[in-house]
C-alpha positions as CSV (number, residue, x, y, z in Angstrom):
1,M,3.3,1.5,-25.0
2,N,6.9,1.8,-26.1
3,E,8.5,-1.6,-25.2
4,N,11.9,0.0,-25.1
5,V,11.3,2.6,-22.4
6,R,13.8,2.3,-19.6
7,I,12.4,1.8,-16.1
8,A,14.1,2.7,-12.9
9,V,13.2,0.9,-9.7
10,V,14.3,3.1,-6.8
11,G,14.7,1.5,-3.4
12,A,15.1,-1.8,-5.1
13,T,16.8,-3.5,-2.1
14,G,13.9,-2.7,0.2
15,V,10.8,-4.8,1.1
16,V,8.6,-3.2,-1.6
17,G,11.4,-2.7,-4.1
18,R,12.1,-6.4,-4.3
19,E,8.3,-7.0,-4.8
20,V,8.4,-4.4,-7.6
21,L,11.1,-6.4,-9.4
22,S,9.0,-9.6,-9.0
23,A,5.9,-7.8,-10.4
24,L,7.9,-6.4,-13.4
25,L,9.3,-9.9,-14.1
26,D,5.7,-11.3,-14.1
27,Q,4.8,-8.6,-16.6
28,G,7.5,-9.8,-19.0
29,V,9.7,-6.7,-18.6
30,S,13.2,-7.6,-19.8
31,S,16.3,-7.0,-17.6
32,E,17.8,-4.8,-20.3
33,R,15.1,-2.2,-19.7
34,L,15.7,-1.9,-16.0
35,T,17.9,0.3,-13.8
36,V,17.9,-0.6,-10.1
37,L,18.8,2.2,-7.7
38,A,19.1,2.5,-4.0
39,S,21.1,4.4,-1.4
40,E,24.9,4.5,-1.2
41,R,25.0,1.6,1.3
42,S,23.4,-0.7,-1.2
43,E,25.5,0.3,-4.1
44,A,26.9,-2.7,-6.1
45,V,24.5,-5.2,-4.4
46,E,23.4,-7.8,-7.0
47,L,19.7,-8.7,-7.2
48,E,18.3,-11.7,-9.0
49,Y,15.9,-11.0,-11.8
50,G,14.7,-14.3,-13.3
51,E,17.8,-15.8,-14.8
52,D,19.6,-12.5,-14.9
53,T,21.4,-10.4,-12.3
54,L,20.9,-6.7,-11.8
55,E,23.6,-4.5,-10.1
56,V,22.3,-1.8,-7.8
57,E,23.5,1.8,-8.6
58,K,23.4,4.8,-6.3
59,A,20.4,7.0,-6.9
60,T,22.0,10.1,-8.3
61,P,20.7,12.7,-10.8
62,E,22.8,11.1,-13.5
63,A,21.2,7.7,-12.9
64,F,17.9,9.0,-14.3
65,R,19.2,10.0,-17.7
66,G,17.4,8.1,-20.4
67,V,14.8,6.8,-17.9
68,G,11.2,7.0,-19.0
69,L,9.5,5.7,-15.9
70,A,10.7,5.9,-12.3
71,L,9.0,3.7,-9.7
72,L,9.8,5.0,-6.2
73,A,9.7,2.5,-3.4
74,T,11.5,4.9,-1.1
75,P,10.9,6.7,2.2
76,A,9.0,10.0,2.0
77,S,12.2,12.0,2.6
78,A,14.0,10.4,-0.3
79,S,11.0,10.6,-2.6
80,R,10.7,14.4,-2.0
81,T,14.3,14.7,-3.3
82,L,14.3,12.1,-6.1
83,A,10.8,12.6,-7.7
84,P,11.6,16.2,-9.0
85,I,15.0,14.9,-10.2
86,A,13.4,12.1,-12.2
87,Q,10.7,14.4,-13.5
88,A,13.3,16.9,-14.7
89,A,15.0,14.1,-16.6
90,G,11.8,13.5,-18.5
91,A,10.5,10.4,-16.7
92,W,7.0,9.6,-15.4
93,V,7.2,9.1,-11.7
94,V,5.1,6.9,-9.4
95,D,5.7,7.3,-5.7
96,A,4.5,4.8,-3.1
97,S,5.5,7.0,0.0
98,S,3.5,9.6,1.8
99,A,5.5,12.4,0.3
100,F,2.9,13.7,-2.1
101,R,-0.4,12.2,-0.9
102,A,-1.6,15.6,0.5
103,D,-0.4,17.6,-2.5
104,G,-3.4,18.7,-4.6
105,N,-1.2,19.2,-7.6
106,V,-0.2,15.6,-7.6
107,P,-2.8,13.0,-8.6
108,L,-3.6,10.3,-6.0
109,V,-4.2,7.1,-7.9
110,L,-5.3,3.6,-6.9
111,P,-5.2,1.6,-10.2
112,T,-8.0,-0.7,-9.2
113,F,-10.3,2.3,-8.3
114,N,-9.6,5.4,-10.4
115,P,-7.3,4.3,-13.3
116,E,-8.8,6.9,-15.5
117,V,-6.7,9.6,-13.8
118,L,-3.6,8.1,-15.3
119,G,-4.8,8.9,-18.8
120,A,-6.1,12.4,-17.9
121,T,-4.3,15.7,-18.2
122,F,-2.6,16.8,-15.0
123,K,0.2,19.1,-13.9
124,G,3.7,17.6,-13.9
125,R,4.7,14.0,-14.3
126,V,4.4,12.7,-10.8
127,V,1.6,10.6,-9.4
128,S,1.2,9.4,-5.8
129,L,-0.3,6.1,-4.4
130,P,-2.4,5.7,-1.2
131,S,-1.0,3.7,1.7
132,A,-1.6,0.0,1.9
133,V,-4.3,0.4,4.5
134,S,-6.1,3.2,2.5
135,S,-5.9,1.0,-0.6
136,A,-7.7,-1.8,1.2
137,L,-10.3,0.5,2.7
138,V,-11.2,2.1,-0.6
139,S,-11.4,-1.3,-2.3
140,I,-13.8,-2.5,0.4
141,V,-15.9,0.6,0.7
142,A,-16.4,1.1,-3.1
143,P,-18.7,-1.9,-3.8
144,L,-20.6,-1.3,-0.6
145,Q,-21.2,2.3,-1.5
146,K,-22.5,1.4,-4.9
147,A,-24.8,-1.4,-3.7
148,F,-26.4,0.4,-0.7
149,G,-26.6,4.0,-1.8
150,G,-23.6,5.1,0.1
151,V,-21.4,4.6,3.1
152,V,-21.6,7.1,6.0
153,R,-18.5,6.2,8.0
154,V,-15.9,3.5,8.6
155,Q,-14.2,2.8,11.9
156,V,-11.1,0.8,11.5
157,T,-8.4,-0.9,13.7
158,A,-5.4,-1.6,11.5
159,M,-3.1,-4.3,12.7
160,M,0.1,-3.6,10.8
161,G,3.0,-6.0,10.2
162,V,6.5,-4.8,10.8
163,S,7.4,-4.7,7.1
164,S,5.5,-1.4,7.1
165,A,8.9,-0.1,8.4
166,G,10.8,-1.8,5.6
167,V,13.7,-4.1,6.0
168,T,14.7,-2.4,9.2
169,G,11.4,-3.4,10.8
170,V,11.6,-7.0,9.7
171,N,15.2,-7.2,11.1
172,E,14.2,-5.7,14.4
173,L,11.3,-8.2,15.0
174,E,13.6,-11.1,14.1
175,K,16.2,-9.9,16.6
176,Q,13.7,-9.1,19.3
177,T,12.0,-12.5,19.0
178,A,15.4,-14.3,19.2
179,G,16.4,-12.2,22.2
180,L,13.1,-12.7,24.1
181,L,13.2,-16.5,23.5
182,S,16.7,-16.4,25.0
183,G,15.5,-14.5,28.1
184,R,16.9,-11.1,27.0
185,E,14.9,-7.8,26.9
186,P,15.8,-6.2,23.6
187,E,15.8,-2.4,22.9
188,A,13.5,-0.8,20.5
189,H,15.0,1.2,17.6
190,A,12.7,1.0,14.5
191,F,9.5,1.3,16.6
192,P,8.6,3.5,19.6
193,Q,8.3,0.4,21.9
194,R,9.3,-3.2,21.7
195,V,7.1,-4.9,19.1
196,G,8.3,-8.5,19.8
197,F,5.5,-10.4,21.7
198,N,3.8,-7.0,22.1
199,L,1.2,-4.7,20.5
200,V,2.1,-1.0,20.0
201,P,-0.8,1.4,19.4
202,Q,1.4,3.8,17.5
203,V,2.5,3.4,13.9
204,G,4.7,6.2,12.7
205,P,5.0,9.7,14.3
206,F,2.2,11.6,15.9
207,M,1.1,14.8,14.1
208,A,2.1,18.1,15.6
209,N,-0.4,19.1,18.4
210,S,-2.7,16.2,17.6
211,P,-3.6,12.8,19.2
212,W,-3.6,11.2,15.7
213,T,-0.6,9.6,14.0
214,E,0.3,10.5,10.5
215,E,-0.6,7.0,9.4
216,E,-4.1,7.3,10.9
217,A,-4.7,10.8,9.6
218,G,-3.6,9.6,6.2
219,W,-6.6,7.3,5.8
220,T,-9.0,10.1,6.2
221,L,-7.2,12.4,3.8
222,E,-6.6,9.8,1.2
223,A,-10.2,8.6,1.2
224,A,-11.4,12.2,0.9
225,R,-9.1,12.7,-2.1
226,L,-10.1,9.4,-3.8
227,F,-13.9,9.5,-3.1
228,G,-14.2,13.2,-3.4
229,A,-13.9,13.1,-7.2
230,R,-17.0,10.9,-7.2
231,G,-19.1,13.2,-5.1
232,E,-19.5,11.5,-1.8
233,T,-16.8,10.9,0.8
234,P,-17.4,8.5,3.8
235,V,-15.7,9.5,7.0
236,I,-12.8,7.0,7.7
237,A,-11.0,7.0,11.0
238,G,-9.4,4.6,13.5
239,T,-6.3,3.3,15.2
240,A,-3.1,1.9,13.8
241,V,-1.5,-0.9,15.9
242,Q,2.0,-2.3,15.2
243,V,1.8,-6.1,15.7
244,P,4.5,-8.8,15.8
245,T,3.9,-10.3,12.4
246,F,6.2,-9.7,9.4
247,Y,4.0,-9.2,6.4
248,G,0.3,-8.4,5.9
249,H,-2.0,-5.9,7.5
250,G,-5.2,-7.0,9.2
251,L,-8.2,-4.6,9.3
252,S,-11.1,-4.8,11.7
253,L,-13.9,-2.7,10.2
254,H,-17.2,-1.3,11.3
255,V,-19.0,0.1,8.3
256,Q,-22.1,2.3,8.6
257,L,-24.2,1.9,5.4
258,K,-26.9,4.4,4.2
259,V,-29.5,1.6,4.5
260,P,-29.6,-1.7,6.4
261,A,-28.2,-4.6,4.6
262,P,-28.5,-8.3,5.4
263,V,-25.1,-10.1,5.5
264,E,-26.0,-12.1,2.3
265,Q,-26.5,-8.9,0.3
266,A,-23.3,-7.3,1.7
267,R,-21.3,-10.5,0.8
268,A,-22.8,-10.5,-2.7
269,A,-21.8,-6.8,-3.2
270,L,-18.2,-7.5,-2.1
271,K,-18.0,-10.4,-4.5
272,T,-18.7,-8.1,-7.4
273,S,-15.3,-6.4,-7.0
274,P,-12.3,-8.0,-8.8
275,A,-10.1,-6.3,-6.2
276,L,-11.5,-8.4,-3.4
277,K,-11.6,-12.1,-2.5
278,V,-14.4,-13.1,0.0
279,L,-13.3,-15.8,2.5
280,D,-16.4,-15.9,4.8
281,A,-17.1,-19.4,6.1
282,P,-16.1,-19.0,9.8
283,G,-17.9,-22.2,10.8
284,E,-15.4,-24.0,8.6
285,K,-12.5,-21.9,9.9
286,V,-12.3,-20.0,6.6
287,Y,-11.5,-16.3,7.0
288,P,-8.9,-13.8,6.1
289,M,-5.4,-14.2,7.6
290,P,-2.0,-12.6,6.8
291,M,-0.5,-16.0,5.9
292,L,-3.1,-16.5,3.1
293,V,-2.7,-13.1,1.4
294,A,1.0,-13.1,0.7
295,G,1.5,-12.8,-3.0
296,D,-2.2,-12.5,-3.7
297,P,-3.2,-9.4,-5.8
298,T,-6.6,-9.2,-4.0
299,V,-7.7,-7.9,-0.6
300,H,-9.2,-10.7,1.4
301,V,-12.5,-10.0,3.3
302,G,-14.6,-12.1,5.7
303,R,-16.2,-12.5,9.1
304,L,-19.2,-10.5,7.9
305,R,-21.7,-9.7,10.7
306,T,-24.5,-7.3,11.4
307,F,-26.4,-6.4,14.7
308,P,-30.2,-6.5,15.0
309,Q,-30.1,-3.4,17.2
310,A,-28.1,-1.5,14.5
311,P,-28.8,-3.1,11.1
312,E,-27.1,-0.4,9.1
313,W,-23.7,-1.3,10.7
314,L,-21.6,-4.1,9.0
315,T,-18.6,-5.6,10.8
316,L,-16.0,-7.5,8.9
317,F,-12.3,-8.4,8.9
318,A,-9.9,-7.9,6.0
319,V,-6.2,-8.5,5.1
320,V,-4.0,-6.9,2.5
321,D,-0.5,-7.9,1.4
322,N,1.2,-4.6,2.2
323,A,4.4,-5.2,0.3
324,G,2.6,-6.8,-2.7
325,R,-0.9,-5.4,-3.5
326,G,-0.5,-2.5,-1.1
327,G,2.8,-1.3,-2.5
328,A,4.5,-3.0,-5.5
329,L,1.5,-4.1,-7.6
330,N,0.0,-0.6,-7.4
331,L,3.3,0.9,-8.4
332,V,3.8,-1.3,-11.4
333,E,0.2,-1.1,-12.6
334,A,0.1,2.7,-12.3
335,G,3.5,3.0,-14.0
336,L,2.7,0.7,-17.0
337,R,-0.5,2.6,-17.5
338,L,1.4,5.9,-17.7
339,L,3.6,4.4,-20.4
340,Q,0.4,3.9,-22.5
341,R,-0.2,7.6,-22.6
342,P,0.4,9.3,-26.0
343,A,3.9,10.7,-26.3
């Protein structure tokens, strides 16, 4: 890898963008190699980077000149515009949004699952990442699929923190909580309904002429693309719920295995994956929670249960740091691997 390649972090002032900078700092990337970009409203904002300070520039075509790697922590609408610009400037591009997840010409990559794709030949210089929920689901299903001859289907309820809507979502929950505690009924702007002290069974827009939201449909599509290359795709479907927590997504999963599996065997299978951390001692009040996963590069899993009447079904609970592992770490790991490709 060329240690002098310039890296652009786009959307650097957002929830995931700031985590990207933290991950790059942990990887020892010097501030001299970084360009931090955002929208016009964030231009000239200064961001701390270790002992240095980085000044945010407006994301324009000129800003990508000399950039070898662009990490896009931007909304899908911005990514659709900026990814081709960065590619035309000669950069490798990794996009964390939904902009290219359904595009068969753009590789869908989860660095902890199919990193080999990053070294293979593919069209263009853009790669896409799955959503934070899809990343967690794939990380959990993969070792179970290997250990028990396959996974038939997964039913999931995803309880998603408001940081899924970025800084705007975090700010809205803060304001709504303060308003409600003061006896005021706040208006909803970032979400379809008030999320403060509430649960909203809609995350993102609904698909045209469909009862499914784009978030929910994305899990099925992304799992099909990731598992399809390995020959067997489990059916993954469920409901996304916006919950009044700031960071971390909780997943309640019902997994149908090909063969019945005692809890002890399922727990052992999950422990074989370096992408997972098993916290499963409910009698001691040890189980996954959003407050435990912040800053942790693993997906936490626990509360494993089976039913005597349906021994092939495994129930469990999982938590992923959506800004960290579900966004920033995947961006950085994929990007640095692309820089290891032969010139």
